[in-house]
TIKOL-434446 format. One record per residue (C-alpha): residue number from 1; x, y, z; residue in three letters. Coordinates in Angstrom, 3 decimals, decimal comma. Layout:
! residues N
ATOM   seq          u          v          w   type
ATOM   NUM          X          Y          Z    ALA
...
//
This chain:
! residues 323
ATOM   seq          u          v          w   type
ATOM     1     95,693    124,774     92,936    MET
ATOM     2     94,706    120,980     93,538    LEU
ATOM     3     94,676    120,610     97,723    ASN
ATOM     4     96,784    117,989     99,275    VAL
ATOM     5     98,380    117,162    102,372    LEU
ATOM     6    101,005    119,297    103,628    SER
ATOM     7    104,276    117,993    103,486    ASP
ATOM     8    104,498    119,583    106,551    LEU
ATOM     9    104,160    117,190    109,436    TYR
ATOM    10    104,663    116,834    113,148    GLU
ATOM    11    106,917    113,715    113,890    GLU
ATOM    12    104,652    112,464    115,471    THR
ATOM    13    103,401    111,008    111,990    LEU
ATOM    14    106,661    109,407    111,335    LEU
ATOM    15    105,571    105,872    112,785    PRO
ATOM    16    102,984    105,312    109,666    VAL
ATOM    17    104,992    107,512    106,498    LEU
ATOM    18    108,166    105,660    106,928    ARG
ATOM    19    107,755    104,124    103,710    LEU
ATOM    20    105,531    105,948    101,905    LYS
ATOM    21    104,983    109,890    101,554    PRO
ATOM    22    102,283    111,599    103,000    LEU
ATOM    23    100,039    111,987    100,382    PHE
ATOM    24     99,811    108,390     99,788    ALA
ATOM    25     99,036    108,001    103,307    LEU
ATOM    26     94,735    107,901    103,217    ALA
ATOM    27     92,883    110,022    104,767    ASP
ATOM    28     89,207    109,342    103,868    GLY
ATOM    29     87,579    106,515    100,917    ILE
ATOM    30     91,149    107,304     99,215    PHE
ATOM    31     94,844    109,748     99,782    SER
ATOM    32     95,560    112,568     98,006    PRO
ATOM    33     97,534    111,056     95,268    LEU
ATOM    34     94,500    108,321     94,943    GLN
ATOM    35     92,401    111,978     94,028    ARG
ATOM    36     94,686    113,574     92,094    ALA
ATOM    37     95,590    110,147     90,191    ASN
ATOM    38     99,352    111,231     90,005    GLY
ATOM    39    101,933    109,543     90,485    GLU
ATOM    40    105,282    110,185     93,157    CYS
ATOM    41    108,417    112,183     92,415    ARG
ATOM    42    110,956    113,763     94,635    ILE
ATOM    43    111,954    116,911     92,955    VAL
ATOM    44    114,978    118,498     95,086    GLY
ATOM    45    114,831    117,259     98,956    HIS
ATOM    46    110,455    118,518     98,609    ARG
ATOM    47    107,852    115,932     97,642    SER
ATOM    48    105,756    116,821     94,907    ALA
ATOM    49    103,132    115,541     93,481    LEU
ATOM    50    102,971    115,558     89,424    PHE
ATOM    51     99,399    114,670     87,948    TYR
ATOM    52     97,879    115,416     83,981    LYS
ATOM    53     94,724    117,737     83,714    ASP
ATOM    54     91,576    118,456     81,912    VAL
ATOM    55     93,525    119,366     79,094    THR
ATOM    56     95,933    116,363     79,780    GLY
ATOM    57     98,766    118,400     79,965    CYS
ATOM    58    101,191    117,395     83,274    GLU
ATOM    59    101,262    119,893     86,144    ARG
ATOM    60    103,295    119,592     90,061    ILE
ATOM    61    101,491    120,562     92,400    VAL
ATOM    62    104,090    121,155     95,733    GLU
ATOM    63    102,603    120,027     99,094    ALA
ATOM    64    102,182    123,385    100,546    GLU
ATOM    65    100,004    124,281    104,215    GLY
ATOM    66     99,359    124,418    107,841    GLU
ATOM    67    101,336    121,289    109,341    MET
ATOM    68     99,619    117,825    109,622    THR
ATOM    69     99,056    116,022    113,168    THR
ATOM    70     97,564    113,325    113,724    PRO
ATOM    71     94,705    115,659    115,845    GLY
ATOM    72     93,570    117,507    111,946    LYS
ATOM    73     93,875    113,776    110,432    LEU
ATOM    74     91,599    112,557    112,541    ILE
ATOM    75     89,230    115,049    113,049    GLY
ATOM    76     88,730    115,543    109,345    LEU
ATOM    77     87,977    111,375    108,434    LEU
ATOM    78     84,075    112,083    108,597    GLY
ATOM    79     84,624    115,229    106,316    GLU
ATOM    80     87,345    113,655    103,917    LYS
ATOM    81     84,857    110,462    103,142    ILE
ATOM    82     81,904    112,179    102,671    GLU
ATOM    83     84,210    114,383    100,081    GLN
ATOM    84     85,415    111,012     98,077    ASP
ATOM    85     82,085    109,332     97,544    ILE
ATOM    86     81,582    111,783     94,628    SER
ATOM    87     84,348    109,539     93,641    LEU
ATOM    88     83,464    106,078     93,383    LEU
ATOM    89     81,940    104,640     90,131    ASP
ATOM    90     78,355    105,320     91,371    LYS
ATOM    91     77,852    102,484     89,078    ASN
ATOM    92     78,924     99,488     91,082    LEU
ATOM    93     77,694    100,663     94,109    PHE
ATOM    94     73,365     99,827     96,291    THR
ATOM    95     71,157    102,090     98,412    HIS
ATOM    96     69,108     98,761     99,314    LYS
ATOM    97     71,142     96,310    100,806    PRO
ATOM    98     69,244     93,375    102,915    SER
ATOM    99     70,231     94,562    106,320    CYS
ATOM   100     69,158     96,423    108,695    SER
ATOM   101     68,852    100,454    108,044    ILE
ATOM   102     68,902    103,281    109,747    VAL
ATOM   103     69,220    106,694    108,202    GLY
ATOM   104     69,182    108,466    105,014    ASN
ATOM   105     69,593    104,840    101,944    THR
ATOM   106     70,973    107,437     99,801    GLU
ATOM   107     74,009    107,257    102,490    ASN
ATOM   108     74,496    103,948    102,609    ILE
ATOM   109     76,628    103,110     98,728    TRP
ATOM   110     77,473     98,969     99,550    VAL
ATOM   111     79,106     97,318     96,528    HIS
ATOM   112     77,424     94,946     94,965    LYS
ATOM   113     79,938     92,277     95,298    SER
ATOM   114     80,323     92,886     99,318    ALA
ATOM   115     78,064     90,582    101,606    LYS
ATOM   116     75,939     91,430    103,865    VAL
ATOM   117     74,580     89,483    106,933    SER
ATOM   118     71,159     90,076    107,584    SER
ATOM   119     71,226     90,641    110,931    LEU
ATOM   120     74,173     93,348    111,348    CYS
ATOM   121     73,091     97,240    111,352    GLU
ATOM   122     74,104     99,815    108,903    LEU
ATOM   123     73,451    103,182    110,601    ASP
ATOM   124     73,815    106,636    108,532    ALA
ATOM   125     72,022    109,619    110,959    THR
ATOM   126     76,010    110,952    111,408    GLY
ATOM   127     77,479    110,144    108,436    GLY
ATOM   128     77,316    107,742    105,023    PRO
ATOM   129     78,798    104,137    105,197    VAL
ATOM   130     80,938    102,964    102,003    ILE
ATOM   131     81,578     99,838    102,080    ILE
ATOM   132     83,483     98,555     98,964    ASP
ATOM   133     84,377     95,997     96,510    GLU
ATOM   134     84,342     91,791     97,917    GLY
ATOM   135     84,136     93,706    101,796    ALA
ATOM   136     82,193     91,113    104,115    LYS
ATOM   137     80,257     91,542    107,120    ILE
ATOM   138     79,105     89,575    109,465    SER
ATOM   139     75,957     89,437    112,137    ALA
ATOM   140     75,672     91,355    114,791    PHE
ATOM   141     78,234     94,123    113,389    SER
ATOM   142     76,704     98,405    113,579    LEU
ATOM   143     78,962    100,425    111,578    LEU
ATOM   144     77,632    103,758    112,025    ARG
ATOM   145     78,707    106,325    109,671    GLY
ATOM   146     81,020    108,863    108,345    PRO
ATOM   147     82,102    105,280    107,856    VAL
ATOM   148     84,699    102,502    105,013    TYR
ATOM   149     85,311     99,991    105,154    ILE
ATOM   150     88,232     99,071    102,060    GLY
ATOM   151     87,706     96,395     99,052    LYS
ATOM   152     88,079     92,681    100,758    HIS
ATOM   153     88,258     93,723    104,478    SER
ATOM   154     86,354     91,731    106,875    VAL
ATOM   155     84,043     92,504    109,829    ILE
ATOM   156     83,856     90,346    112,374    ASP
ATOM   157     81,114     90,729    115,374    LYS
ATOM   158     82,455     94,681    115,259    ALA
ATOM   159     81,177     97,786    116,093    PHE
ATOM   160     82,668    100,674    113,960    ILE
ATOM   161     81,671    104,639    114,077    SER
ATOM   162     83,809    107,119    112,168    SER
ATOM   163     86,189    105,128    110,763    SER
ATOM   164     87,912    104,337    108,054    ARG
ATOM   165     89,789    100,550    107,544    ALA
ATOM   166     92,165    100,113    104,079    GLY
ATOM   167     91,884     97,097    102,072    THR
ATOM   168     92,121     93,533    103,424    MET
ATOM   169     92,588     94,899    107,242    ALA
ATOM   170     89,766     92,288    109,387    ARG
ATOM   171     88,349     94,111    112,317    LEU
ATOM   172     86,273     93,133    115,632    GLY
ATOM   173     85,565     94,381    118,554    GLY
ATOM   174     85,075     98,178    119,152    GLU
ATOM   175     86,264    100,824    117,048    ILE
ATOM   176     85,767    104,604    117,161    SER
ATOM   177     87,137    107,747    115,017    ASP
ATOM   178     90,041    105,528    113,906    SER
ATOM   179     92,038    105,789    110,964    LEU
ATOM   180     93,275    102,274    109,778    ILE
ATOM   181     95,705    101,351    107,323    GLY
ATOM   182     95,498     98,037    104,383    SER
ATOM   183     96,260     94,337    105,749    PHE
ATOM   184     95,836     94,796    109,674    THR
ATOM   185     94,313     92,973    111,915    ASN
ATOM   186     92,432     93,431    115,147    LYS
ATOM   187     89,915     90,979    114,392    HIS
ATOM   188     89,007     90,609    118,251    HIS
ATOM   189     87,134     92,106    121,406    GLU
ATOM   190     89,383     95,356    122,653    GLY
ATOM   191     89,124     99,231    121,998    PHE
ATOM   192     90,161    101,473    119,112    LEU
ATOM   193     89,188    104,880    119,659    GLY
ATOM   194     90,724    108,117    117,694    HIS
ATOM   195     93,890    106,355    117,012    SER
ATOM   196     96,040    106,055    113,658    ILE
ATOM   197     97,390    102,243    112,747    VAL
ATOM   198     99,386    101,667    110,011    GLY
ATOM   199     99,770     98,348    107,484    ASP
ATOM   200    100,027     95,056    108,393    TRP
ATOM   201     99,523     95,979    112,040    VAL
ATOM   202     98,438     92,757    114,299    ASN
ATOM   203     96,113     94,266    117,305    LEU
ATOM   204     95,994     90,543    120,049    GLY
ATOM   205     92,886     89,629    121,434    ALA
ATOM   206     91,887     92,392    124,131    LEU
ATOM   207     94,523     95,384    122,777    THR
ATOM   208     92,737     98,248    124,263    THR
ATOM   209     93,561    102,048    123,650    THR
ATOM   210     92,696    104,711    126,132    SER
ATOM   211     91,670    107,533    124,090    ASP
ATOM   212     90,438    109,605    127,017    LEU
ATOM   213     92,084    111,346    130,834    LYS
ATOM   214     90,359    110,740    133,639    ASN
ATOM   215     90,985    114,749    134,382    ASN
ATOM   216     89,792    115,618    131,060    TYR
ATOM   217     92,888    117,337    130,177    GLY
ATOM   218     94,859    118,030    126,735    GLU
ATOM   219     96,664    114,861    125,627    ILE
ATOM   220    100,567    114,990    124,706    ARG
ATOM   221    102,125    113,124    122,712    LEU
ATOM   222    106,352    112,079    123,275    THR
ATOM   223    107,849    111,251    119,976    PHE
ATOM   224    110,993    110,166    121,229    GLU
ATOM   225    112,335    113,261    124,122    ASN
ATOM   226    110,615    115,175    122,751    ARG
ATOM   227    106,718    116,540    123,742    ILE
ATOM   228    104,170    117,587    121,438    TYR
ATOM   229    100,864    119,401    122,301    SER
ATOM   230     98,440    117,799    120,946    SER
ATOM   231     95,134    120,100    121,115    GLY
ATOM   232     92,539    117,724    122,200    ARG
ATOM   233     91,097    115,981    124,885    ILE
ATOM   234     90,701    112,922    123,140    LYS
ATOM   235     93,201    110,879    121,133    LEU
ATOM   236     94,375    107,296    121,256    GLY
ATOM   237     97,712    105,535    120,021    SER
ATOM   238     99,866    105,968    116,596    ILE
ATOM   239    100,700    102,264    115,663    ILE
ATOM   240    102,730    102,413    113,132    GLY
ATOM   241    103,389    100,113    109,862    ASP
ATOM   242    104,340     96,378    111,104    TYR
ATOM   243    103,997     96,578    114,298    VAL
ATOM   244    102,344     93,604    117,038    LYS
ATOM   245    101,126     93,460    120,402    THR
ATOM   246    100,441     90,751    122,464    GLY
ATOM   247     96,655     88,809    124,247    ILE
ATOM   248     95,491     91,915    126,949    GLY
ATOM   249     98,123     95,313    125,879    THR
ATOM   250     96,723     98,013    127,331    MET
ATOM   251     98,183    101,832    125,922    LEU
ATOM   252     97,477    104,632    127,439    GLY
ATOM   253     96,489    107,368    125,911    THR
ATOM   254     98,651    109,441    123,250    GLY
ATOM   255    100,950    106,270    123,005    THR
ATOM   256    103,611    106,072    119,580    ILE
ATOM   257    104,631    102,363    118,867    ILE
ATOM   258    107,207    103,396    115,864    ASP
ATOM   259    107,823    100,858    113,063    PHE
ATOM   260    108,444     97,427    112,672    GLY
ATOM   261    107,783     96,945    116,925    SER
ATOM   262    106,439     93,863    118,319    GLN
ATOM   263    105,557     94,685    122,514    LEU
ATOM   264    104,396     91,981    124,842    PHE
ATOM   265    101,889     91,692    127,626    THR
ATOM   266    103,794     92,419    131,293    GLY
ATOM   267    105,752     94,797    129,117    ARG
ATOM   268    107,109     98,439    131,276    LYS
ATOM   269    104,442    100,928    130,374    GLU
ATOM   270    106,071    103,910    127,494    HIS
ATOM   271    105,035    106,949    126,029    LYS
ATOM   272    107,182    106,250    122,877    TYR
ATOM   273    108,437    102,486    121,418    TYR
ATOM   274    110,829    103,647    119,194    PRO
ATOM   275    111,491    101,910    115,650    PRO
ATOM   276    111,769     97,808    115,929    PHE
ATOM   277    111,051     97,372    119,838    PHE
ATOM   278    111,389     93,833    120,968    TRP
ATOM   279    109,519     92,283    124,315    GLY
ATOM   280    108,250     93,111    127,786    GLY
ATOM   281    110,138     94,631    131,005    GLU
ATOM   282    113,666     93,825    129,611    ASN
ATOM   283    113,491     95,165    125,719    ALA
ATOM   284    115,743     94,164    122,804    THR
ATOM   285    115,403     95,138    119,442    ARG
ATOM   286    114,084     92,858    117,080    TYR
ATOM   287    117,194     91,512    114,607    GLN
ATOM   288    116,431     92,763    111,199    LEU
ATOM   289    116,955     89,500    109,704    GLU
ATOM   290    114,561     88,358    111,468    ARG
ATOM   291    111,587     90,469    111,352    PHE
ATOM   292    112,289     90,863    107,166    LEU
ATOM   293    111,901     87,316    107,469    SER
ATOM   294    108,663     87,071    109,784    ASP
ATOM   295    107,050     90,140    107,440    ALA
ATOM   296    107,463     87,528    104,595    SER
ATOM   297    105,840     85,102    105,798    LYS
ATOM   298    102,675     87,464    107,417    ILE
ATOM   299    102,758     89,086    104,334    MET
ATOM   300    102,425     85,559    101,736    ALA
ATOM   301     99,521     84,766    103,984    ARG
ATOM   302     98,137     87,660    101,964    ARG
ATOM   303     99,561     86,625     98,441    LYS
ATOM   304    101,635     89,558     98,953    GLN
ATOM   305    105,474     90,103     98,621    GLU
ATOM   306    107,405     92,724    100,546    MET
ATOM   307    108,903     95,364     96,979    PRO
ATOM   308    112,066     95,221     96,277    SER
ATOM   309    112,559     99,268     97,666    HIS
ATOM   310    110,544     98,687    101,140    ALA
ATOM   311    113,183     96,616    101,638    THR
ATOM   312    116,054     98,472    100,907    SER
ATOM   313    114,610    101,156    103,215    LEU
ATOM   314    114,007     98,749    105,730    ILE
ATOM   315    117,133     98,056    105,966    ARG
ATOM   316    118,436    101,955    105,762    GLN
ATOM   317    116,263    103,153    108,360    PHE
ATOM   318    117,404     99,995    110,434    TYR
ATOM   319    120,828    100,574    110,360    SER
ATOM   320    120,034    104,097    111,142    SER
ATOM   321    118,498    106,659    113,891    ASP
ATOM   322    115,191    107,160    112,332    TRP
ATOM   323    115,200    111,056    112,706    THR
//
């Protein structure tokens, strides 16, 4: 049976799953859906994955297995990146870009259309480094594997280790052990560690996550009024799709920021920010039409537009309790 992500997931992951099922979430180079080269359908109330086997026969794989948690996604990231290399078109990649390389060059995979500065370093001693189509890596960047940089992403003076970035991300500063979605910006200084970040996120300059308590204790996650044990001493933030943070934002261990929120400096400290949270000390709710207008403007800058089904979902979620 094909191995897919369980559709049983801890609700702390909901901020990055409001607009897509779990098996469409990239947990390595690819998502389980991409690995299966199939399509999503709904069977009753359960998510399922249809795919064609080598004989051309259509089969169904119902999502099953243990519950998926943020800690498991982060902990398995390096392993998933390594496994996914087998699915790349090897003819499109080179092992010898014109930059500093540490470790086995066979663990370096740079797409022939990618632009890698001669003044950056790719370190494959701890795992593979994959730079996909059209990506750009600037001078003075260090990528320490396992790392995957998605198509047409831009890396500027960044130190990135044990992480993956989706399509057209713009990243700088220090990033460690994190899953980052597509069209997301973290272009300036600041630390992002042991975190899961959705699509279309903008982290303002110097936004920083804490991923370790001073007493090295287990980090607990708060979602709405429920508390979850992570089983980990290192866990940063879960940041939902379309979230934005102001400059100098500091996020404590295990912070969850739900879909469509905007956090300003000077805000009150929370462990959980609900969907469409807007502001600081006297927070209000991001008005729906303003959110949709702002999102459209931002997406247009990347020559993208919000699909009609996503807009319908957002309208539906906005008027519900999102639970």
